[in-house]
N, C-alpha and C positions, 0 to 999 in steps of 0.2 A: 650578648653571649649567651645568656642563659635562655633566651628565647630560641636561639639556634639549637641549643642542647635539647631542650624540650621537644622541638619540632622535630629533631633527628630521632629521639626516642619514640615519639608517635609513629614516625615513618617505619622504623625498624619492627615495631610492635605490630604495625598493620601486615608488613612484608612477611613475618613469620606466623601471622594468622591469630595473635592474641586479641586483636580487635579488628572491626571493619573500618571503612572510612565514614561510616555513619556513627561511629564512637567517638570520633576525634575531638569534636568540640567538648563533649562531656568530660572526657579524659583529661583533657588540657585544662579545663576548669578545675577539676579535682586537684591536679597536680600544682597548679597555680596557687591553691589555697594553702596546700602543705608548705609552698616554698615562700609564701607570703608575698607573692607577686600581684600586683593590682591592675596592670595594663599588659596588653600584647599587641605589638605592631603588626602592620599588614605586611604580606609579602616576605616573610621570614625564609631565609634559605636554610634548610635543615643541615646540620653537620653530619657527615657520612662516618659512622663508627659502630662498632658492636653495641649491644644493649648494655653489657657490663662496663664497657669503656665510657659510654655516655653517662651511665648511672654514677660511676665514680666522679666524674667531672660535676655532675649535679650536686652530689654531696660536698665536694670541695666548694662550690658556689655557696651552698647552705652555710657551711662554716665561716666562709669569708664575710657573709652578710648578716652573721650573728642569728641565723634562723635556728641553728644547733650548736652545741659546743663540740669541740674537737676531741670527743671521748667515744671510746669503742661502741658502748651500747647506744649512744645517741645517733650515731652514723648507721648502726645496723637497723634501728628501728625507723629511722626515715627512709633508708633505701627500701625496707620491705613495705612501708606504707605507699611509697610511690609506686612500685610495682604492682601493688594490690589494686591500684585504679585501673590496670590494664587486664586484670584476670577476672573471669566470670564468677558468678557466684557459685558455691558448693553445689547447689541443686542442679545448675546448668551443666557443670562439669560432670557430675553423675549421669545425667541424662545422656550427654554426648558419649560417655565411656560406654554406657549399656547400648547404646545404638551401635556403636562400632564393635561391640562384643558379639552382636549378633551376626556380623560378618565373620569374625574370628576372634579369639582370645588375644592374640598377638596384635590385632589392629587396635584393640582397646588399650592395651599397655603401651603400643607405640605412641598412640595419641597423649596419654597421660605422662609419659616420660618426657616427649617433646615440650609439653606444657610446663612441666615442672623445671625445664632447662630454660626455657624461653622467658619465664617469669622471674629468673634469677634466684628461685627457691633452691635449686641445685647450683652451687657456686662454681661454675665451671671454670671461670678465670682464676680463682684460688687452686682449684683441683689440678689444673694444668701445671701448677708448680711442682707438683709431687715428683719424685723420681722414681722410676718404674724399671725393674729389669728381672730377667728370669736367671735362675741358677740351677745347673744340671746336678742332681743329687741321684743316689740309687734308688730312689722311690718316685722319679719322675722330676720335671721341671718345676721347682717351687717358684711362686710369684714373690718378688721382693717390692715393698713400697716404703719409701721414705717420706713420712707424711709431713709435708710443708704447707698443707692447704689451710690449717686452722690458724687464724692470725693471732699473735701473742697480744696479750692484754697490756695497754699502756699503764704508767704508774698512776695517771689520774683516774683510770677505771678501777684499777685495784683498790686505790683510796676510797673511791665512792662506794664500792661494794662493801667495804669494812665498815663504813659509816652508815650504810643503809640498814635499818631494822627491818627485819622480816614482818611485813604487815599483813601478808596474805599467803595462803598456800594454794592459790589458784593460779594457773593449773597446778595440779599436785605434783606433777613431774614433766619432763621435756616430751615424754612420749604420749601424754594423755590427749584423747581426741578433742578436749577443750583448747588445744593449742591452735587449732585451726582458725585462722583469721586474728590470733591474739597479737596485739600491737607490741608486746614486750615490755620489760621493766629492767631495772639494773639486777644483773645477775641472772635473767631468764631471758632466753633468745627471742628475738623478733620473728613472728610467724605470720604477720599480716597477710603476705602473698602464698600461704600454705593451704594446700587443698588435699583431702583424703576421699577415697573411694570406699563407699560401705560395701562390705561382704558378708553375707550371712552364712554362718557355719554353726551346725549342731544348734539352731534355734536362737544363737546369739548373733549380736551385731560385732563384726571385726571391722578394721579400717586399714586399707592398704595405702602406703604412702612410700615416696622415695627418700633415701637419706640425702641430706642436703651436702654431705661430702662423701659421694659415692666412691667405694673402693675398688668395685668392678662393674661391670656392665649391668645396668637397670638394678643396682643395689637398692633393694626394697625392704620395708618393714611392714609387718602385718601386727596390729596391735588390739588388744582387747578393748572394748568399750569401757569396761569396769577397771578401776585402777585396782590390780590385786597382784599378789606376788606371783613370780614364775612358778610354774609347776610341771614336772615331767610326770606323765601317767599315760594311761591307755587313751585318754580323751585327747590328750596332746598329740599322740601318734595319729589318731584318727583325723584330727584337724589338718596335720600336715598332708595326709594322703588325700583329704577332700579337696584341698587347696591345689594340688597337683592335677587333680581331675578338672578344676575350673580353669587352671592356667598350666596346661601340660607342657609348655615351653619353659616354664620356670621350674627350678629346684626350690626347696624351702626347708629350713633347719631351725633348730632352737639351740640357744645356749643352754647349758646345764642350770640347774635351780638351786645350787649351792655356792657359797663363796669361794674364792680362789678359782675354781674351775668353771664359773659361771658367768663370765663376761661381766660388763660394768654397770648394767642396769637390772637388778632382780627383783625391784619393786613394781614392776609393771610387766605383765604377761604379754609377751611379744615374740615374734619370729622373724627371721630374716631370708629374704627370697632373692631371685634374680635370674637372669639369662646369662649364664656364665658357666665355663666348664673348668673346675679347679684340677689341680693334679690328682687329687684323691678320688675324682669322679671315674677316672680310667685307671686307677691302681689295679694291679693283678692279684689274684687269689694267693694268699700264702698256702692255704689249704683249705679243702671243703670238709664240711661234717654233715651229720643227719640229725634232724630233730624228729625223734620217733613219734612224738604226739601231733606232729604237724607235717604230714607226708606230702603236701603240696608245696612245701616251702624248700627252694634252694638256699643253702646256708653255707658261708664261707667266711674265713677269716682273711683280712685284706694284708697284702705286703705293703705295710704302711708304719711310720714311726709311732703312731698311737696304736692303741688296741682297739680294732674295730671289726664288729660282725656285720656283715651284709647279707640281708634277707631279701629274697625276690620271689614273687609269686602273681599270679593272674587272680588268685582267690584273696580278695581284699580282708575279708573277715578273719579267714585263717592267719593272714600275715599280722594282723593287729593282735590276734591272741598269742602269736608266737613271739612278738616283740614285747607284749606285756608279760609273758612268762619269764623272759631273759631279763626284764627289768626287775620282778619281784625277786628273782634269784640273786641278781647281782646286788640288790639293796642289802640283803642280809649275808653276803658272802665275805668270808674271811679266809686269808691264806698268810700264815705267818712267814712261810718261806718266800713269799713275793711281797713281804711287807705290807700286805693289805688288810687293814682292819675296818670292818663295816661300821662299828660304833666305837665312841670313847664315852663311856656311860651311856647317856641317852642321846647323844649327839651324833646324827648320821653323817657318814663320810661317803658312801657310794651313790652315784647317780649317773646319768647318760646324756650325751649330746647326740640328739637323732638328727637325720638328714634325709629327706624324701624326694624321690624323682618319679616320673612316669614315662615309660619308655613308649615308643610309637607302636609296638605290637600289643600294648594293653598290659605289659607287665609293670607291676608296682615295685619298686626298689626302696628299701629302707635301710639306712647305716645307722648303727647303733655304736657309738664311741663310748667305751667304759672309762668312767672317771672316779677319782677319788681324792678328796680334798685335805687329808690328813697332813699335820705338820709334825716336825720332830725338832730337837735340839740342833741336829746336824743341818736340818733344811726347815728353817723357821718359817719361810714363805710357802712351804708346800712340798711334800716328798715327791709328788707327782706334779711337778711345777719346774720351769726352767731352773736349773741349778746355778750356783754362783758362779760357775766358770764360764758361763754365757751371759751373765748380767750385764756385761759392758755392751752387749748388742741387744739383747731382749730380756727383760726381767718382769714385764707385764704379764697378766693373765693370759693363758692360752684358750681364747674364746672360739666360737663357731668359726670364724674367718681363717683364723690361724690354723684351727684343726684340719680344715680342708685344703691348707697348702699355701695360704697367702699372708705373708709377714707383714705387720704393720709396724714400722719401726719409728723411733722418735726423731724429730727434726734434727737433734744435735749431730746425728751421724753424717750429715751432708759435709760439714766442715771437718769432723774428725776423720772420716774415711779419706778425705782429700790429703789430710796430714800424714796418714799413714802410707797413702801412695806416694807421697813425696820421700818419705823414709825408705821405701822399696827402691825408688828411682836415685838414692844415694844422696839426696838433699836433705839439708837440716830442716827440722820440723818439730814443733812444740806439740809432742802427743800427750794427751791426757793420761793421767796416772793410771786410770783403771784400763787402758789399752795397751800399756807398755810391754806387759808380758806377752800379749798376743803379737805386738809388732816385732819383737825380738825373735818369737818362734817363726814368723813369716820370712824374716831376713835370713835365718839360720836354715830354712827349707828352700828358699828360692834365690839367696844371694842378691846381689844388686841387679837390678832389672834396667836394661837399658832402652827399653822400648815401652813408651807411655801406655800404648793401647794394651800391651801385654800386662803391664801393671794394673790397669784398670780391670781387665779381665780377671786377674788373680785375686783382686779384692772383692769382686763379685761372686766369684765361686766360694771363697772362704767365708763371706757373710752368709751365703746359703747353707754352709757346712754348720755354721753356728746357729741357724734358724732350725736346720734338721735335728741338730743336737737338742735344742729346746723342746722340740716335739717328742723326741725320744724320752727325753726326761719326763714328759707328761703321760707317757705310755705306762700303763699299770702292770702289763705283763712283759718282761724283757725276753723270756724264752718261750718257744713253743710248749714246751712241757708245762710251764706255768699257765699258758692259756688252756691247754688242754684238761687241766685238772678242773677248771671253771666249766668248761663244755661238758664235761662228764656229769656235773651236777644237773644239766639240763635235761638229761635223759633218765634221771632217777624217779 
């Protein structure tokens, strides 16, 4: 049976272009060693299945035959090591990427995206478990994702992690370039089948990779070679602009560089990019304004739940100067009427989440999302953070992806929302304590629903409202006049 599985995997890998027929014996021998197989019969009939399905069955064989233990990290490391046998060396991947880049940047990224999927580095089988839907809001259709793709760790895995003493800090974090080809260890993900593309920016080496759990089309990460903290400054704005010139079909943005408002990894400088149109991309202007020092800049405040300034210009240097001017003004801006304090003692609170795009007419676009991470007794998780009334749906940080209009919600909601739908349909349901007030409000608003599709539609719409409220909570300016006071400082 294992011979049929391995032959099927080799056949599929050949079909998708990971290897050629000339590579088959080499790859088979490499995987045989990993699985402790010593012989291979003639005329094996390959099993017909997808690469992820065949790989799962191979891992089951390895457990059943005591090659590995039935523990999460062991399974992940073996799966990545098996697929690494099918993936070209980094130098070959980069050479092919840049050969295709000469045809077009899109040809290059299409190649690399396919490679990352076919090698099972992008976990398509798991990602397909995620629940996706759009929810109509006054700001456009928000994307809602209930994240089911990241597998839960089993008790044996958790016990092993607790017992494991940290013997190494290599790689320093999950984003470091040293993860390329890294087999993995307890508590650190397997990356044997991981490849990155070198991209030179401002005289530094940066590296392009795809997220193993993509949340949108071609969800990619651009990471610094040096392990250093996130930093938002003029150089960061320039890198974003330069990247869009290299890859004009991609947007690119950065999480902010402060806790609470800055996403999950602040210890490694990195950006997120991709070929996707978020709701914020097509947001209308709430109002336009003039930057007197920068006459070539078209500036507007977006009709969006967060506080966003959009700058557009075909003059790159003036755009960068304008963005840096806004950043510097915002870093020191306080407004008691809007509950904005730039500092608590020497601790800074103001920063920016930037997003860059390049339009086909040569116009550069830079969105500057104003952020503040101050806390208070009333809002210990953040004044400009999702407030307690939406925590039953979304309490995590509003990072770059959420800023642009894509909610990444916890897996628990799959079952919990199903229970609330039962409640709307007049059926008995064990509703979680933290959802009960919301469920009662929905029942009062809609009554008993007799149509299951209608109940589903209501749940989706109401989840979208909760996410929109979470974004509004994160907006630093709630009123136009509050925003206008800050804009006035830009022309002084």
